[in-house]
Jmol script that loads the backbone (N, CA, C; Angstrom):
load data "model"
ATOM      1  N   MET A   1     -37.649  51.244 -36.961  1.00  0.00           N
ATOM      2  CA  MET A   1     -39.178  50.993 -36.970  1.00  0.00           C
ATOM      3  C   MET A   1     -39.321  50.124 -37.522  1.00  0.00           C
ATOM      4  N   ALA A   2     -38.259  49.188 -38.534  1.00  0.00           N
ATOM      5  CA  ALA A   2     -37.761  48.260 -39.206  1.00  0.00           C
ATOM      6  C   ALA A   2     -38.760  47.454 -38.003  1.00  0.00           C
ATOM      7  N   PHE A   3     -37.545  47.572 -36.828  1.00  0.00           N
ATOM      8  CA  PHE A   3     -37.495  46.136 -36.043  1.00  0.00           C
ATOM      9  C   PHE A   3     -38.658  46.114 -34.952  1.00  0.00           C
ATOM     10  N   ILE A   4     -39.760  46.908 -34.862  1.00  0.00           N
ATOM     11  CA  ILE A   4     -40.710  46.841 -34.523  1.00  0.00           C
ATOM     12  C   ILE A   4     -41.488  46.132 -35.556  1.00  0.00           C
ATOM     13  N   ALA A   5     -41.846  46.754 -36.734  1.00  0.00           N
ATOM     14  CA  ALA A   5     -42.801  45.899 -38.070  1.00  0.00           C
ATOM     15  C   ALA A   5     -42.492  44.502 -37.562  1.00  0.00           C
ATOM     16  N   ARG A   6     -40.588  44.284 -37.589  1.00  0.00           N
ATOM     17  CA  ARG A   6     -40.587  42.796 -37.739  1.00  0.00           C
ATOM     18  C   ARG A   6     -41.599  42.115 -36.436  1.00  0.00           C
ATOM     19  N   ALA A   7     -40.849  42.951 -35.357  1.00  0.00           N
ATOM     20  CA  ALA A   7     -41.557  42.158 -33.973  1.00  0.00           C
ATOM     21  C   ALA A   7     -43.149  41.874 -34.173  1.00  0.00           C
ATOM     22  N   VAL A   8     -43.945  43.111 -34.800  1.00  0.00           N
ATOM     23  CA  VAL A   8     -45.161  42.426 -34.498  1.00  0.00           C
ATOM     24  C   VAL A   8     -45.407  41.882 -35.718  1.00  0.00           C
ATOM     25  N   GLY A   9     -44.600  41.300 -36.583  1.00  0.00           N
ATOM     26  CA  GLY A   9     -44.964  40.376 -37.615  1.00  0.00           C
ATOM     27  C   GLY A   9     -44.826  38.687 -37.118  1.00  0.00           C
ATOM     28  N   ASP A  10     -43.528  38.385 -36.127  1.00  0.00           N
ATOM     29  CA  ASP A  10     -43.352  37.726 -35.659  1.00  0.00           C
ATOM     30  C   ASP A  10     -44.310  37.471 -35.030  1.00  0.00           C
ATOM     31  N   VAL A  11     -44.682  38.301 -34.209  1.00  0.00           N
ATOM     32  CA  VAL A  11     -45.581  37.725 -33.087  1.00  0.00           C
ATOM     33  C   VAL A  11     -47.303  37.331 -33.739  1.00  0.00           C
ATOM     34  N   ARG A  12     -47.763  37.800 -35.193  1.00  0.00           N
ATOM     35  CA  ARG A  12     -48.561  37.621 -35.781  1.00  0.00           C
ATOM     36  C   ARG A  12     -48.254  36.321 -36.530  1.00  0.00           C
ATOM     37  N   MET A  13     -47.161  35.949 -36.829  1.00  0.00           N
ATOM     38  CA  MET A  13     -46.965  34.702 -37.433  1.00  0.00           C
ATOM     39  C   MET A  13     -47.186  33.179 -36.211  1.00  0.00           C
ATOM     40  N   LYS A  14     -46.396  33.883 -34.785  1.00  0.00           N
ATOM     41  CA  LYS A  14     -46.687  33.121 -34.153  1.00  0.00           C
ATOM     42  C   LYS A  14     -47.918  32.252 -33.460  1.00  0.00           C
ATOM     43  N   ALA A  15     -48.969  33.383 -33.184  1.00  0.00           N
ATOM     44  CA  ALA A  15     -50.177  33.129 -33.393  1.00  0.00           C
ATOM     45  C   ALA A  15     -50.877  32.533 -34.485  1.00  0.00           C
ATOM     46  N   ASN A  16     -50.795  32.641 -35.703  1.00  0.00           N
ATOM     47  CA  ASN A  16     -50.847  32.258 -36.435  1.00  0.00           C
ATOM     48  C   ASN A  16     -50.161  30.207 -36.857  1.00  0.00           C
ATOM     49  N   LEU A  17     -49.390  30.159 -36.521  1.00  0.00           N
ATOM     50  CA  LEU A  17     -49.072  28.699 -35.840  1.00  0.00           C
ATOM     51  C   LEU A  17     -49.616  27.848 -34.888  1.00  0.00           C
ATOM     52  N   GLN A  18     -49.804  26.567 -34.917  1.00  0.00           N
ATOM     53  CA  GLN A  18     -50.273  25.811 -33.960  1.00  0.00           C
ATOM     54  C   GLN A  18     -49.220  24.859 -33.899  1.00  0.00           C
ATOM     55  N   GLY A  19     -49.783  24.100 -33.255  1.00  0.00           N
ATOM     56  CA  GLY A  19     -47.924  23.197 -32.408  1.00  0.00           C
ATOM     57  C   GLY A  19     -47.527  22.215 -33.932  1.00  0.00           C
ATOM     58  N   ASN A  20     -48.155  21.941 -34.952  1.00  0.00           N
ATOM     59  CA  ASN A  20     -47.414  21.096 -35.631  1.00  0.00           C
ATOM     60  C   ASN A  20     -46.585  21.843 -36.861  1.00  0.00           C
ATOM     61  N   GLY A  21     -46.755  23.115 -36.850  1.00  0.00           N
ATOM     62  CA  GLY A  21     -46.302  23.986 -37.655  1.00  0.00           C
ATOM     63  C   GLY A  21     -47.549  24.531 -38.493  1.00  0.00           C
ATOM     64  N   THR A  22     -48.215  24.025 -39.099  1.00  0.00           N
ATOM     65  CA  THR A  22     -48.951  24.778 -39.772  1.00  0.00           C
ATOM     66  C   THR A  22     -50.171  26.081 -39.484  1.00  0.00           C
ATOM     67  N   LYS A  23     -50.300  26.554 -40.793  1.00  0.00           N
ATOM     68  CA  LYS A  23     -50.881  27.675 -40.199  1.00  0.00           C
ATOM     69  C   LYS A  23     -52.685  27.509 -39.679  1.00  0.00           C
ATOM     70  N   ASN A  24     -52.778  28.147 -38.899  1.00  0.00           N
ATOM     71  CA  ASN A  24     -54.472  28.136 -38.319  1.00  0.00           C
ATOM     72  C   ASN A  24     -55.221  28.572 -38.768  1.00  0.00           C
ATOM     73  N   MET A  25     -55.707  27.797 -40.060  1.00  0.00           N
ATOM     74  CA  MET A  25     -57.183  28.405 -41.094  1.00  0.00           C
ATOM     75  C   MET A  25     -58.251  28.959 -40.017  1.00  0.00           C
ATOM     76  N   ALA A  26     -58.762  30.016 -39.614  1.00  0.00           N
ATOM     77  CA  ALA A  26     -59.772  30.040 -38.759  1.00  0.00           C
ATOM     78  C   ALA A  26     -60.972  29.742 -39.421  1.00  0.00           C
ATOM     79  N   LYS A  27     -61.350  28.212 -39.028  1.00  0.00           N
ATOM     80  CA  LYS A  27     -62.517  27.835 -39.575  1.00  0.00           C
ATOM     81  C   LYS A  27     -63.901  28.459 -39.073  1.00  0.00           C
ATOM     82  N   ASN A  28     -63.714  28.783 -37.707  1.00  0.00           N
ATOM     83  CA  ASN A  28     -64.574  29.213 -36.651  1.00  0.00           C
ATOM     84  C   ASN A  28     -64.431  30.574 -35.837  1.00  0.00           C
ATOM     85  N   PRO A  29     -64.379  31.533 -36.440  1.00  0.00           N
ATOM     86  CA  PRO A  29     -63.782  32.341 -36.012  1.00  0.00           C
ATOM     87  C   PRO A  29     -65.207  32.811 -34.520  1.00  0.00           C
ATOM     88  N   LYS A  30     -64.449  32.995 -33.734  1.00  0.00           N
ATOM     89  CA  LYS A  30     -65.064  34.116 -32.480  1.00  0.00           C
ATOM     90  C   LYS A  30     -66.695  34.295 -32.881  1.00  0.00           C
ATOM     91  N   LYS A  31     -67.265  33.949 -32.095  1.00  0.00           N
ATOM     92  CA  LYS A  31     -68.469  34.809 -32.344  1.00  0.00           C
ATOM     93  C   LYS A  31     -69.260  35.957 -31.385  1.00  0.00           C
ATOM     94  N   GLY A  32     -69.833  36.708 -31.575  1.00  0.00           N
ATOM     95  CA  GLY A  32     -70.181  37.750 -31.140  1.00  0.00           C
ATOM     96  C   GLY A  32     -71.659  37.774 -31.082  1.00  0.00           C
ATOM     97  N   LYS A  33     -72.277  38.851 -30.293  1.00  0.00           N
ATOM     98  CA  LYS A  33     -73.748  39.302 -29.930  1.00  0.00           C
ATOM     99  C   LYS A  33     -74.171  40.456 -29.580  1.00  0.00           C
ATOM    100  N   ILE A  34     -74.895  41.123 -30.063  1.00  0.00           N
ATOM    101  CA  ILE A  34     -75.021  42.974 -29.478  1.00  0.00           C
ATOM    102  C   ILE A  34     -76.386  42.893 -28.719  1.00  0.00           C
ATOM    103  N   VAL A  35     -76.318  43.420 -27.940  1.00  0.00           N
ATOM    104  CA  VAL A  35     -77.914  43.443 -27.221  1.00  0.00           C
ATOM    105  C   VAL A  35     -78.033  45.492 -27.487  1.00  0.00           C
ATOM    106  N   ILE A  36     -78.741  45.674 -27.910  1.00  0.00           N
ATOM    107  CA  ILE A  36     -79.611  47.065 -28.405  1.00  0.00           C
ATOM    108  C   ILE A  36     -80.586  47.264 -27.416  1.00  0.00           C
ATOM    109  N   ASP A  37     -80.462  48.253 -26.134  1.00  0.00           N
ATOM    110  CA  ASP A  37     -81.199  49.017 -25.724  1.00  0.00           C
ATOM    111  C   ASP A  37     -82.232  50.150 -26.718  1.00  0.00           C
ATOM    112  N   ARG A  38     -83.328  49.075 -26.767  1.00  0.00           N
ATOM    113  CA  ARG A  38     -84.079  49.974 -27.930  1.00  0.00           C
ATOM    114  C   ARG A  38     -84.941  51.134 -27.368  1.00  0.00           C
ATOM    115  N   GLU A  39     -85.010  51.249 -25.997  1.00  0.00           N
ATOM    116  CA  GLU A  39     -85.880  52.615 -25.369  1.00  0.00           C
ATOM    117  C   GLU A  39     -84.256  53.701 -25.393  1.00  0.00           C
ATOM    118  N   ARG A  40     -83.631  53.206 -25.317  1.00  0.00           N
ATOM    119  CA  ARG A  40     -82.008  54.111 -25.120  1.00  0.00           C
ATOM    120  C   ARG A  40     -81.942  54.449 -26.856  1.00  0.00           C
ATOM    121  N   CYS A  41     -82.010  53.565 -27.571  1.00  0.00           N
ATOM    122  CA  CYS A  41     -81.835  54.098 -29.049  1.00  0.00           C
ATOM    123  C   CYS A  41     -82.676  55.377 -30.066  1.00  0.00           C
ATOM    124  N   LYS A  42     -82.081  56.297 -30.055  1.00  0.00           N
ATOM    125  CA  LYS A  42     -82.914  57.502 -30.720  1.00  0.00           C
ATOM    126  C   LYS A  42     -82.939  57.015 -32.623  1.00  0.00           C
ATOM    127  N   GLY A  43     -82.502  55.792 -32.841  1.00  0.00           N
ATOM    128  CA  GLY A  43     -83.029  55.802 -34.558  1.00  0.00           C
ATOM    129  C   GLY A  43     -81.426  56.879 -35.227  1.00  0.00           C
ATOM    130  N   CYS A  44     -80.824  56.559 -35.339  1.00  0.00           N
ATOM    131  CA  CYS A  44     -79.304  57.387 -35.869  1.00  0.00           C
ATOM    132  C   CYS A  44     -79.051  56.568 -36.906  1.00  0.00           C
ATOM    133  N   HIS A  45     -79.052  55.003 -36.253  1.00  0.00           N
ATOM    134  CA  HIS A  45     -78.971  53.788 -37.403  1.00  0.00           C
ATOM    135  C   HIS A  45     -77.010  54.301 -38.096  1.00  0.00           C
ATOM    136  N   ILE A  46     -76.554  54.906 -37.126  1.00  0.00           N
ATOM    137  CA  ILE A  46     -74.686  54.643 -37.730  1.00  0.00           C
ATOM    138  C   ILE A  46     -74.268  53.065 -37.319  1.00  0.00           C
ATOM    139  N   CYS A  47     -74.618  52.562 -35.942  1.00  0.00           N
ATOM    140  CA  CYS A  47     -74.272  51.249 -35.959  1.00  0.00           C
ATOM    141  C   CYS A  47     -75.187  50.094 -37.226  1.00  0.00           C
ATOM    142  N   ILE A  48     -75.765  50.667 -37.721  1.00  0.00           N
ATOM    143  CA  ILE A  48     -76.195  49.951 -39.075  1.00  0.00           C
ATOM    144  C   ILE A  48     -75.420  50.225 -40.356  1.00  0.00           C
ATOM    145  N   GLU A  49     -74.738  51.282 -40.230  1.00  0.00           N
ATOM    146  CA  GLU A  49     -73.642  51.025 -41.675  1.00  0.00           C
ATOM    147  C   GLU A  49     -72.113  51.121 -41.245  1.00  0.00           C
ATOM    148  N   VAL A  50     -71.783  50.995 -39.668  1.00  0.00           N
ATOM    149  CA  VAL A  50     -70.442  50.431 -39.535  1.00  0.00           C
ATOM    150  C   VAL A  50     -70.580  49.172 -39.586  1.00  0.00           C
ATOM    151  N   CYS A  51     -71.087  48.198 -39.319  1.00  0.00           N
ATOM    152  CA  CYS A  51     -71.333  46.885 -38.980  1.00  0.00           C
ATOM    153  C   CYS A  51     -70.586  46.136 -40.257  1.00  0.00           C
ATOM    154  N   PRO A  52     -69.583  45.732 -40.183  1.00  0.00           N
ATOM    155  CA  PRO A  52     -68.901  44.554 -41.128  1.00  0.00           C
ATOM    156  C   PRO A  52     -69.736  43.485 -41.629  1.00  0.00           C
ATOM    157  N   ASN A  53     -70.630  42.959 -41.250  1.00  0.00           N
ATOM    158  CA  ASN A  53     -71.035  41.595 -41.601  1.00  0.00           C
ATOM    159  C   ASN A  53     -72.905  42.076 -41.852  1.00  0.00           C
ATOM    160  N   ASN A  54     -73.515  43.111 -41.876  1.00  0.00           N
ATOM    161  CA  ASN A  54     -74.783  43.691 -41.814  1.00  0.00           C
ATOM    162  C   ASN A  54     -75.548  42.699 -40.587  1.00  0.00           C
ATOM    163  N   ARG A  55     -75.164  42.648 -39.350  1.00  0.00           N
ATOM    164  CA  ARG A  55     -76.143  42.266 -38.559  1.00  0.00           C
ATOM    165  C   ARG A  55     -77.144  43.231 -37.964  1.00  0.00           C
ATOM    166  N   ILE A  56     -77.120  44.510 -38.306  1.00  0.00           N
ATOM    167  CA  ILE A  56     -77.723  45.302 -37.758  1.00  0.00           C
ATOM    168  C   ILE A  56     -79.198  45.980 -38.785  1.00  0.00           C
ATOM    169  N   GLU A  57     -79.987  46.150 -38.273  1.00  0.00           N
ATOM    170  CA  GLU A  57     -81.609  46.598 -39.477  1.00  0.00           C
ATOM    171  C   GLU A  57     -81.835  47.818 -38.473  1.00  0.00           C
ATOM    172  N   VAL A  58     -82.878  47.993 -39.110  1.00  0.00           N
ATOM    173  CA  VAL A  58     -83.980  48.979 -38.358  1.00  0.00           C
ATOM    174  C   VAL A  58     -85.044  48.130 -38.563  1.00  0.00           C
ATOM    175  N   ASP A  59     -85.550  48.354 -36.888  1.00  0.00           N
ATOM    176  CA  ASP A  59     -86.655  47.631 -36.131  1.00  0.00           C
ATOM    177  C   ASP A  59     -88.288  48.904 -36.535  1.00  0.00           C
ATOM    178  N   GLU A  60     -88.892  47.521 -37.144  1.00  0.00           N
ATOM    179  CA  GLU A  60     -90.295  48.261 -37.561  1.00  0.00           C
ATOM    180  C   GLU A  60     -90.863  48.708 -36.803  1.00  0.00           C
ATOM    181  N   GLU A  61     -91.237  48.228 -35.646  1.00  0.00           N
ATOM    182  CA  GLU A  61     -91.700  48.982 -34.480  1.00  0.00           C
ATOM    183  C   GLU A  61     -91.167  50.092 -33.951  1.00  0.00           C
ATOM    184  N   LEU A  62     -91.870  51.452 -33.314  1.00  0.00           N
ATOM    185  CA  LEU A  62     -91.105  52.014 -32.761  1.00  0.00           C
ATOM    186  C   LEU A  62     -91.280  51.993 -31.172  1.00  0.00           C
ATOM    187  N   ASN A  63     -89.963  53.049 -30.277  1.00  0.00           N
ATOM    188  CA  ASN A  63     -89.656  52.870 -29.050  1.00  0.00           C
ATOM    189  C   ASN A  63     -90.550  53.469 -28.341  1.00  0.00           C
ATOM    190  N   SER A  64     -90.821  53.753 -27.298  1.00  0.00           N
ATOM    191  CA  SER A  64     -92.302  54.543 -26.265  1.00  0.00           C
ATOM    192  C   SER A  64     -91.567  56.040 -26.662  1.00  0.00           C
ATOM    193  N   LYS A  65     -90.422  56.513 -26.937  1.00  0.00           N
ATOM    194  CA  LYS A  65     -89.943  57.944 -27.605  1.00  0.00           C
ATOM    195  C   LYS A  65     -90.470  58.094 -29.021  1.00  0.00           C
ATOM    196  N   GLY A  66     -91.019  57.432 -29.822  1.00  0.00           N
ATOM    197  CA  GLY A  66     -91.238  57.580 -31.185  1.00  0.00           C
ATOM    198  C   GLY A  66     -90.338  57.379 -32.141  1.00  0.00           C
ATOM    199  N   TYR A  67     -89.097  56.881 -32.101  1.00  0.00           N
ATOM    200  CA  TYR A  67     -88.301  56.614 -32.808  1.00  0.00           C
ATOM    201  C   TYR A  67     -88.011  55.426 -33.422  1.00  0.00           C
ATOM    202  N   SER A  68     -87.506  54.711 -34.382  1.00  0.00           N
ATOM    203  CA  SER A  68     -87.549  53.530 -34.909  1.00  0.00           C
ATOM    204  C   SER A  68     -85.710  53.345 -34.663  1.00  0.00           C
ATOM    205  N   PRO A  69     -86.201  51.988 -33.200  1.00  0.00           N
ATOM    206  CA  PRO A  69     -84.082  52.241 -33.539  1.00  0.00           C
ATOM    207  C   PRO A  69     -83.792  50.848 -34.108  1.00  0.00           C
ATOM    208  N   ALA A  70     -82.482  50.371 -34.004  1.00  0.00           N
ATOM    209  CA  ALA A  70     -81.943  49.665 -34.297  1.00  0.00           C
ATOM    210  C   ALA A  70     -82.219  47.924 -33.966  1.00  0.00           C
ATOM    211  N   ARG A  71     -81.738  47.249 -34.608  1.00  0.00           N
ATOM    212  CA  ARG A  71     -82.704  45.635 -34.346  1.00  0.00           C
ATOM    213  C   ARG A  71     -81.255  44.525 -34.627  1.00  0.00           C
ATOM    214  N   PHE A  72     -80.954  43.702 -33.761  1.00  0.00           N
ATOM    215  CA  PHE A  72     -79.568  42.749 -34.189  1.00  0.00           C
ATOM    216  C   PHE A  72     -80.531  41.632 -34.746  1.00  0.00           C
ATOM    217  N   LYS A  73     -79.926  41.301 -35.817  1.00  0.00           N
ATOM    218  CA  LYS A  73     -80.561  40.185 -36.985  1.00  0.00           C
ATOM    219  C   LYS A  73     -79.731  38.858 -36.220  1.00  0.00           C
ATOM    220  N   GLU A  74     -80.615  38.389 -35.327  1.00  0.00           N
ATOM    221  CA  GLU A  74     -79.782  37.005 -34.416  1.00  0.00           C
ATOM    222  C   GLU A  74     -79.584  35.933 -35.718  1.00  0.00           C
ATOM    223  N   THR A  75     -80.377  35.770 -36.732  1.00  0.00           N
ATOM    224  CA  THR A  75     -80.480  34.281 -37.139  1.00  0.00           C
ATOM    225  C   THR A  75     -79.425  34.640 -38.258  1.00  0.00           C
ATOM    226  N   VAL A  76     -78.712  33.119 -38.889  1.00  0.00           N
ATOM    227  CA  VAL A  76     -77.384  33.579 -39.888  1.00  0.00           C
ATOM    228  C   VAL A  76     -77.937  32.909 -40.834  1.00  0.00           C
ATOM    229  N   ASN A  77     -78.674  33.272 -41.920  1.00  0.00           N
ATOM    230  CA  ASN A  77     -78.959  32.537 -43.138  1.00  0.00           C
ATOM    231  C   ASN A  77     -77.551  31.799 -43.969  1.00  0.00           C
ATOM    232  N   GLU A  78     -77.926  31.084 -44.638  1.00  0.00           N
ATOM    233  CA  GLU A  78     -77.015  30.403 -45.285  1.00  0.00           C
ATOM    234  C   GLU A  78     -75.884  31.545 -46.202  1.00  0.00           C
ATOM    235  N   GLY A  79     -74.796  31.537 -46.351  1.00  0.00           N
ATOM    236  CA  GLY A  79     -74.007  32.421 -47.204  1.00  0.00           C
ATOM    237  C   GLY A  79     -73.749  33.445 -46.420  1.00  0.00           C
ATOM    238  N   GLU A  80     -74.453  34.078 -44.968  1.00  0.00           N
ATOM    239  CA  GLU A  80     -74.611  35.300 -44.615  1.00  0.00           C
ATOM    240  C   GLU A  80     -73.092  34.758 -43.442  1.00  0.00           C
ATOM    241  N   LYS A  81     -72.461  36.451 -43.546  1.00  0.00           N
ATOM    242  CA  LYS A  81     -71.570  35.768 -42.104  1.00  0.00           C
ATOM    243  C   LYS A  81     -72.334  36.458 -40.635  1.00  0.00           C
ATOM    244  N   GLY A  82     -71.964  35.852 -39.503  1.00  0.00           N
ATOM    245  CA  GLY A  82     -72.525  36.177 -38.477  1.00  0.00           C
ATOM    246  C   GLY A  82     -71.716  37.027 -37.802  1.00  0.00           C
ATOM    247  N   CYS A  83     -72.409  38.083 -36.825  1.00  0.00           N
ATOM    248  CA  CYS A  83     -71.798  38.628 -35.665  1.00  0.00           C
ATOM    249  C   CYS A  83     -70.233  38.071 -35.318  1.00  0.00           C
ATOM    250  N   VAL A  84     -69.168  38.899 -35.014  1.00  0.00           N
ATOM    251  CA  VAL A  84     -68.146  38.891 -34.702  1.00  0.00           C
ATOM    252  C   VAL A  84     -67.795  39.489 -33.383  1.00  0.00           C
ATOM    253  N   GLY A  85     -68.729  40.515 -33.229  1.00  0.00           N
ATOM    254  CA  GLY A  85     -68.010  40.776 -31.943  1.00  0.00           C
ATOM    255  C   GLY A  85     -66.615  41.496 -32.084  1.00  0.00           C
ATOM    256  N   CYS A  86     -66.755  42.512 -33.206  1.00  0.00           N
ATOM    257  CA  CYS A  86     -65.734  43.405 -32.841  1.00  0.00           C
ATOM    258  C   CYS A  86     -65.914  44.802 -32.470  1.00  0.00           C
ATOM    259  N   ALA A  87     -67.260  45.211 -32.347  1.00  0.00           N
ATOM    260  CA  ALA A  87     -67.506  46.268 -30.868  1.00  0.00           C
ATOM    261  C   ALA A  87     -67.164  47.901 -32.003  1.00  0.00           C
ATOM    262  N   GLN A  88     -67.786  47.705 -33.266  1.00  0.00           N
ATOM    263  CA  GLN A  88     -67.842  48.803 -33.969  1.00  0.00           C
ATOM    264  C   GLN A  88     -68.744  49.564 -33.653  1.00  0.00           C
ATOM    265  N   CYS A  89     -70.070  48.753 -33.779  1.00  0.00           N
ATOM    266  CA  CYS A  89     -71.862  49.250 -33.406  1.00  0.00           C
ATOM    267  C   CYS A  89     -71.214  49.986 -31.962  1.00  0.00           C
ATOM    268  N   ALA A  90     -71.125  49.496 -31.021  1.00  0.00           N
ATOM    269  CA  ALA A  90     -71.057  50.016 -30.064  1.00  0.00           C
ATOM    270  C   ALA A  90     -70.207  51.617 -29.518  1.00  0.00           C
ATOM    271  N   THR A  91     -68.713  51.011 -30.470  1.00  0.00           N
ATOM    272  CA  THR A  91     -68.035  52.527 -30.228  1.00  0.00           C
ATOM    273  C   THR A  91     -68.684  53.629 -30.710  1.00  0.00           C
ATOM    274  N   VAL A  92     -69.044  53.773 -32.043  1.00  0.00           N
ATOM    275  CA  VAL A  92     -70.220  54.785 -32.832  1.00  0.00           C
ATOM    276  C   VAL A  92     -71.167  55.112 -32.560  1.00  0.00           C
ATOM    277  N   CYS A  93     -72.032  54.418 -31.194  1.00  0.00           N
ATOM    278  CA  CYS A  93     -73.391  54.709 -30.996  1.00  0.00           C
ATOM    279  C   CYS A  93     -73.193  56.167 -30.143  1.00  0.00           C
ATOM    280  N   PRO A  94     -74.219  57.339 -30.858  1.00  0.00           N
ATOM    281  CA  PRO A  94     -73.992  58.276 -29.494  1.00  0.00           C
ATOM    282  C   PRO A  94     -74.702  58.461 -28.291  1.00  0.00           C
ATOM    283  N   ASP A  95     -75.392  57.435 -28.328  1.00  0.00           N
ATOM    284  CA  ASP A  95     -76.958  57.141 -27.246  1.00  0.00           C
ATOM    285  C   ASP A  95     -75.918  56.133 -25.942  1.00  0.00           C
ATOM    286  N   VAL A  96     -75.232  54.970 -26.505  1.00  0.00           N
ATOM    287  CA  VAL A  96     -74.509  54.444 -25.399  1.00  0.00           C
ATOM    288  C   VAL A  96     -75.509  52.670 -25.535  1.00  0.00           C
ATOM    289  N   ALA A  97     -76.205  52.661 -26.469  1.00  0.00           N
ATOM    290  CA  ALA A  97     -77.297  51.926 -26.549  1.00  0.00           C
ATOM    291  C   ALA A  97     -77.003  50.185 -26.809  1.00  0.00           C
ATOM    292  N   ILE A  98     -75.876  50.000 -26.844  1.00  0.00           N
ATOM    293  CA  ILE A  98     -75.283  48.788 -27.554  1.00  0.00           C
ATOM    294  C   ILE A  98     -74.120  47.909 -26.683  1.00  0.00           C
ATOM    295  N   GLU A  99     -74.584  46.747 -26.136  1.00  0.00           N
ATOM    296  CA  GLU A  99     -73.672  45.992 -25.375  1.00  0.00           C
ATOM    297  C   GLU A  99     -73.277  45.011 -26.366  1.00  0.00           C
ATOM    298  N   VAL A 100     -72.004  44.835 -26.227  1.00  0.00           N
ATOM    299  CA  VAL A 100     -71.515  43.827 -27.003  1.00  0.00           C
ATOM    300  C   VAL A 100     -70.595  42.487 -26.554  1.00  0.00           C
ATOM    301  N   TYR A 101     -71.260  41.415 -27.055  1.00  0.00           N
ATOM    302  CA  TYR A 101     -70.479  39.731 -26.000  1.00  0.00           C
ATOM    303  C   TYR A 101     -69.979  39.478 -27.395  1.00  0.00           C
ATOM    304  N   ARG A 102     -69.115  38.137 -26.624  1.00  0.00           N
ATOM    305  CA  ARG A 102     -67.769  37.425 -27.295  1.00  0.00           C
ATOM    306  C   ARG A 102     -68.357  36.372 -26.664  1.00  0.00           C
ATOM    307  N   ALA A 103     -68.421  35.223 -27.756  1.00  0.00           N
ATOM    308  CA  ALA A 103     -68.513  33.674 -27.116  1.00  0.00           C
ATOM    309  C   ALA A 103     -66.802  33.518 -27.060  1.00  0.00           C
ATOM    310  N   LYS A 104     -66.175  32.636 -25.905  1.00  0.00           N
ATOM    311  CA  LYS A 104     -65.430  32.009 -25.863  1.00  0.00           C
ATOM    312  C   LYS A 104     -65.183  30.663 -26.394  1.00  0.00           C
TER     313      LYS A 104
END
end "model"
wireframe off; spacefill off
backbone 0.3
color backbone group
């Protein structure tokens, strides 16, 4: 087991090194975006609870079925973190109402 842990650690270290041997401090992490199908969303709001950067909120307008769907906060204010595309929200969504997109 120690060999596996060491190998994984070596791979992580190589991924964090740039060509000149300095550590790459990810100043601009990959940004993400989600799209919530408001007609499919039944308003359980589990996605709001699991979002690590609090980028999802309750929409004030009801959908055609009378539910309060979740809504993605697209604007990022100063001091807030944006969506990183982790897909935790889409993973826990019981209605399969969330699509996740990652910037390259």
